[in-house]
C-alpha positions, 0 to 999 in steps of 0.5 A, a space after each residue: 772396122 766396128 759395126 754401126 750401132 744400128 746393126 750391132 743392135 740388129 744383131 743382138 736382137 736377132 741373136 736373142 730371138 734366134 736363141 729363144 728359138 733354139 730353146 723352144 726346139 730343145 723343149 720340143 725335142 725333150 717332150 718328144 723323148 718323153 712321149 716316145 719313152 712313155 709310149 713303149 712302156 705303155 705298149 709293153 706293160 711289163 710290171 716291175 716291183 714298186 720299189 723301183 720308184 726309189 731308184 735315183 738312177 731312174 728318176 726321170 724314166 718311166 716304168 709300168 709297175 705294180 705291187 701290194 701294200 696299203 694307203 697310209 692314214 695321212 692327209 691327201 695331197 692336192 696338186 692345184 691348177 690342174 685343168 681337165 676338159 677346160 674345168 679348173 681342179 686339182 689332182 689327188 694323191 695319196 701316200 701308199 706304203 708297199 710291202 717289202 720286197 725281198 726283205 727290203 722295206 720299199 719307200 713310201 710313194 705318192 699314187 695319183 688317184 685322179 682329177 677332181 673339180 674345184 668350185 668357185 669358192 675354192 673349197 677343197 674336195 674330200 679325198 676318201 682313204 681308198 681300201 686297196 691292198 694293191 696298185 698298178 700304173 705308170 711310174 713317172 716323174 712328178 709334174 714339172 713345177 711352175 713359178 711358184 713352189 710351195 706346199 700349203 697345209 689345209 688343216 681344216 679339210 685334212 688335206 695338203 694343197 700343193 703347187 708342186 710335188 717336190 718329194 722332200 717338201 711333201 714328205 716333210 709336210 706330211 711328217 714322212 722321212 722320205 717319198 720316193 722321187 717318182 710317183 705312181 699314176 694309177 691305171 685308169 682301169 682299176 676301179 678306185 680313184 677319180 677321173 684320170 688318164 695316162 696323158 702325160 702332157 695335160 697341163 703343158 704345151 705339146 711338142 708341136 706347139 714348141 716347134 711352132 714357137 720356134 719357127 716364130 722366133 727364127 722368123 722374127 730374127 730373120 725379119 730383124 736382120 732383113 729390116 736392118 739391111 733394108 734400112 741400110 740400103 735405103 740410107 745409101 741411096 738417099 741423095 746427099 745435100 
């Protein structure tokens, strides 16, 4: 016997809500795994060569890395829509050219120098070329892109304003053959760059928020079924004329 239209609609909505709850649980688990993996790396801080940033097998992993080289005289890259302590701003990046390790040339990689405020007129800040021959910090995947994906050249300021840090797009905008798939977030203890920390989720939801949203979606799914049941029982009890 086919389901009544009301019950079919209620089940469809409940399944949709439950699916959204399951998706939020997956997001919670993924972010918690990210935090657990990075926490272990930060506790040990066993430095690997910077060339590890180019290892495709570890493109989504975390390593503490250090090495010598130089910052390239290329435009700075500013990642837009980055808040800190409730203030709007950008994260500043420069291309670093590691020295060859064991005879093999290490690929260029983006180094995060830190956060800078963005004024109301959105005038881009000037990012000085660091005079440093060695860097150390956390190798990690670039920030997850949002809905907008673009790299916009800001020629007057000598910088690139980016909505995301997709390596191939940034490399093309800078005129480079390639960039390592991971970036290096500088150790906050190093005396160069700007305000920064090793927080991995500064502009996104923590795992606990995803859990809360999952509970809400599951509760809505249950509420839809309860309402459908109550309406069905009331309809059966209604006296016939």
